[in-house]
C-alpha positions as CSV (number, residue, x, y, z in Angstrom):
1,M,-2.0,20.2,-11.4
2,S,-3.7,18.4,-7.9
3,R,-1.7,17.7,-5.1
4,I,-1.5,14.2,-3.5
5,N,0.3,13.0,-0.3
6,L,1.9,9.4,-0.9
7,I,2.4,7.6,2.3
8,T,4.3,4.4,3.0
9,V,5.7,2.8,6.0
10,C,9.1,1.1,6.1
11,T,10.4,-0.2,9.5
12,E,12.2,-3.2,10.9
13,K,13.1,-5.7,8.5
14,Y,12.4,-3.8,5.3
15,S,15.4,-2.2,3.9
16,M,14.9,1.7,3.1
17,L,15.8,0.6,-0.7
18,Y,12.1,-0.7,-0.8
19,A,10.6,2.9,0.2
20,R,13.0,4.7,-2.0
21,K,11.9,2.5,-4.9
22,L,8.1,3.1,-4.4
23,I,8.6,7.0,-3.9
24,Q,10.5,7.4,-6.9
25,R,8.4,5.1,-9.2
26,F,5.3,6.7,-8.1
27,T,6.5,10.2,-8.5
28,E,8.1,9.6,-11.8
29,L,4.6,7.9,-13.1
30,S,1.9,10.3,-11.6
31,D,0.9,13.7,-13.0
32,Y,0.0,15.0,-9.7
33,I,2.1,17.0,-7.4
34,V,3.2,14.4,-4.9
35,D,4.1,15.2,-1.3
36,P,5.8,12.0,-0.3
37,Y,6.0,11.0,3.6
38,C,7.4,7.8,5.1
39,I,7.1,6.4,8.7
40,T,10.1,4.7,9.8
41,D,12.5,4.2,12.3
42,R,15.7,5.3,10.0
43,P,14.6,8.8,8.9
44,N,18.1,9.7,7.8
45,Q,18.0,7.2,5.1
46,I,14.7,8.9,3.3
47,D,14.7,12.3,4.3
48,D,16.6,13.6,1.1
49,L,13.3,11.9,-0.9
50,A,10.3,12.2,1.7
51,T,9.3,13.8,4.9
52,P,10.1,11.0,7.6
53,I,7.6,10.6,10.4
54,A,9.1,9.0,13.4
55,A,7.2,5.4,13.7
56,P,5.1,5.4,16.8
57,F,4.4,1.9,17.1
58,K,5.7,-1.8,16.6
59,T,5.9,-3.9,13.3
60,W,2.8,-3.1,11.0
61,W,0.8,-1.4,13.4
62,N,2.5,1.7,12.3
63,K,-0.1,1.9,9.6
64,M,-2.5,2.8,12.1
65,Y,-0.5,6.2,12.4
66,C,-1.8,6.8,8.6
67,Y,-5.2,7.1,10.1
68,S,-4.2,9.9,12.7
69,N,-5.1,13.5,12.1
70,E,-1.8,14.4,12.9
71,M,-0.9,13.2,9.5
72,P,-0.5,15.9,6.8
73,A,-4.0,17.3,5.5
74,G,-5.3,16.6,2.0
75,W,-6.1,13.4,0.2
76,N,-3.6,10.5,0.8
77,V,-2.5,7.5,-1.6
78,Y,-1.1,4.8,1.2
79,L,0.6,1.6,-0.7
80,D,2.5,-1.2,1.0
81,I,6.2,-1.0,0.1
82,D,6.2,-4.4,-1.7
83,N,3.7,-3.1,-4.2
84,V,5.7,-2.7,-7.7
85,L,4.3,0.2,-9.6
86,L,4.4,-0.5,-13.5
87,K,1.9,2.4,-14.9
88,N,0.2,5.6,-13.9
89,F,-3.2,4.7,-12.3
90,D,-4.1,8.5,-11.6
91,E,-7.5,7.7,-13.0
92,V,-8.2,5.2,-10.1
93,I,-7.1,8.2,-7.6
94,D,-9.3,10.6,-9.6
95,F,-12.2,8.1,-9.0
96,A,-11.5,7.4,-5.6
97,I,-11.6,11.4,-4.7
98,N,-14.8,11.8,-6.8
99,K,-16.4,9.1,-5.1
100,N,-15.5,10.8,-1.6
101,S,-15.7,7.7,0.5
102,K,-14.4,7.2,4.0
103,M,-12.0,5.0,2.7
104,A,-11.2,3.7,-1.1
105,C,-9.2,0.2,-1.1
106,L,-9.4,-3.2,-2.7
107,A,-11.5,-6.3,-1.5
108,D,-8.7,-8.7,-0.1
109,S,-7.7,-11.2,-3.0
110,I,-8.4,-14.2,-0.8
111,G,-10.7,-12.7,1.8
112,W,-8.0,-13.4,4.3
113,M,-9.6,-14.7,7.9
114,N,-13.1,-13.7,6.5
115,N,-12.3,-10.1,6.1
116,K,-13.0,-8.0,3.0
117,F,-11.0,-4.9,3.8
118,C,-7.4,-4.5,2.3
119,S,-4.9,-2.1,3.4
120,S,-2.1,-2.8,0.8
121,M,-3.5,0.3,-1.2
122,M,-5.6,2.9,0.3
123,I,-7.0,6.3,-0.7
124,Y,-8.6,8.6,1.7
125,E,-8.7,11.9,3.3
126,T,-6.8,13.0,6.4
127,G,-9.4,13.3,9.1
128,R,-11.7,10.7,8.0
129,M,-10.3,8.0,9.6
130,Q,-9.7,9.5,13.1
131,D,-12.5,7.4,14.9
132,I,-10.5,4.3,13.9
133,Y,-7.2,5.7,15.3
134,E,-8.7,6.7,18.7
135,L,-10.5,3.3,19.0
136,F,-6.8,1.7,18.4
137,L,-4.9,3.7,20.7
138,P,-6.3,2.6,24.4
139,N,-5.8,-1.1,22.7
140,E,-2.2,-0.8,21.2
141,K,-0.2,-2.9,23.7
142,K,-3.1,-5.7,23.8
143,L,-3.1,-6.0,20.0
144,I,0.6,-6.5,19.3
145,K,-0.1,-10.1,18.6
146,F,-3.6,-9.7,17.3
147,D,-4.2,-12.5,14.6
148,G,-4.4,-10.7,11.3
149,G,-2.7,-7.4,12.5
150,D,-3.9,-4.0,11.6
151,Q,-6.1,-5.1,8.4
152,V,-8.1,-7.7,9.9
153,W,-8.5,-5.4,13.2
154,T,-9.3,-2.3,11.2
155,G,-11.8,-4.2,8.6
156,K,-13.9,-4.9,11.8
157,F,-14.7,-1.5,12.2
158,L,-15.4,-0.3,8.5
159,R,-18.8,-0.9,7.1
160,D,-19.4,-1.7,3.7
161,N,-21.0,1.9,3.1
162,D,-18.1,3.2,4.3
163,I,-15.7,2.0,1.9
164,C,-15.4,2.0,-1.9
165,Y,-14.2,-1.4,-3.2
166,L,-12.1,0.0,-6.1
167,N,-11.9,-3.6,-7.9
168,E,-15.4,-3.9,-7.6
169,E,-16.2,-0.4,-8.9
170,L,-13.7,-0.3,-11.6
171,G,-12.9,-4.2,-12.3
172,D,-9.8,-5.7,-11.2
173,K,-7.5,-6.1,-14.2
174,W,-5.3,-2.9,-13.0
175,K,-4.0,-4.4,-9.7
176,K,-3.0,-7.9,-9.4
177,N,-1.5,-10.0,-6.5
178,L,1.5,-11.5,-7.6
179,K,0.8,-15.1,-6.2
180,F,-2.8,-15.2,-5.8
181,D,-3.9,-13.8,-9.0
182,L,-1.1,-14.4,-11.1
183,G,1.1,-17.2,-9.9
184,K,0.1,-20.9,-9.3
185,K,1.9,-23.5,-7.0
186,V,3.7,-26.5,-8.8
187,M,5.0,-29.1,-6.7
188,G,5.1,-26.8,-3.8
189,Q,6.9,-23.9,-5.5
190,W,5.4,-20.9,-6.9
191,K,5.4,-20.2,-10.6
192,F,4.9,-16.9,-12.1
193,P,4.2,-15.8,-15.7
194,E,7.0,-14.6,-17.9
195,Y,4.6,-12.0,-19.4
196,I,1.6,-10.1,-18.0
197,P,-1.4,-8.5,-19.9
198,N,-0.6,-4.6,-20.5
199,N,-3.4,-3.2,-18.6
200,I,-1.9,-4.1,-15.1
201,K,-0.8,-1.1,-13.4
202,I,0.2,-2.4,-10.0
203,V,1.6,-5.7,-9.0
204,D,1.2,-6.3,-5.3
205,C,4.0,-8.6,-3.9
206,G,2.8,-9.1,-0.3
207,G,4.2,-12.5,1.4
208,R,7.1,-14.2,-0.2
209,P,8.8,-13.7,-2.7
210,K,9.4,-10.3,-2.3
211,P,10.4,-8.0,-5.3
212,H,14.5,-8.0,-4.6
213,E,14.0,-12.0,-5.0
214,L,12.2,-11.5,-8.3
215,E,15.1,-10.0,-11.0
216,N,14.1,-12.8,-13.4
217,L,10.9,-11.5,-14.0
218,R,11.0,-8.8,-16.6
219,Y,7.9,-6.7,-15.3
220,I,9.6,-6.5,-11.6
221,K,13.3,-6.0,-12.9
222,E,12.0,-3.2,-15.2
223,N,9.8,-1.3,-12.5
224,W,11.6,-2.1,-9.4
225,H,15.4,-3.2,-9.9
226,D,16.0,-1.0,-12.3
227,I,14.7,2.2,-10.7
228,G,16.7,4.4,-8.5
229,A,19.8,3.7,-6.8
230,Q,20.7,0.1,-6.3
């Protein structure tokens, strides 16, 4: 079996329960040998489950460290911790590795701030994104309030031929954004379907509501609330 690094970031406002559930679920579902890493400000809350990496930056900018050559060697699957994993998606990882682009990700669901690059799920090899990291380092303090954060800033430096957009190559049925793909607003309130298609493997809960607020949705309850320690 092949090995893969699973990387996530859990700092500040997020409970470490989020990182634990994501790591446990990915490891349970995948046929890869998984080496999990967590960039965090609370290493003692995750060191029994993953290798903690001290958070070097503030807020979402810790994600920039994922691009550093100091990260573990090999191929990485980065996932935001508010992704809920429903099914094995190894074939997506296999496709990205065989494609061998600088970065494999998804096109953003809403093209937020006219930016196509989405950093909620990324598959890339350590060493291929060092140039982006080196561009970030001297600008770190200026960028702390950059509108759009790491995703929009990073997207400015990635050319289309650097990126494999997985939802364009493989279709978009396997990963859905809870709000923008599955939900709709009714009288100012988000409404979500009780059932979703069987081919969905990942539900991205970016923004609000978060998974811990969604126990009434069966596909969130079974694949988040019922996973790991409560």
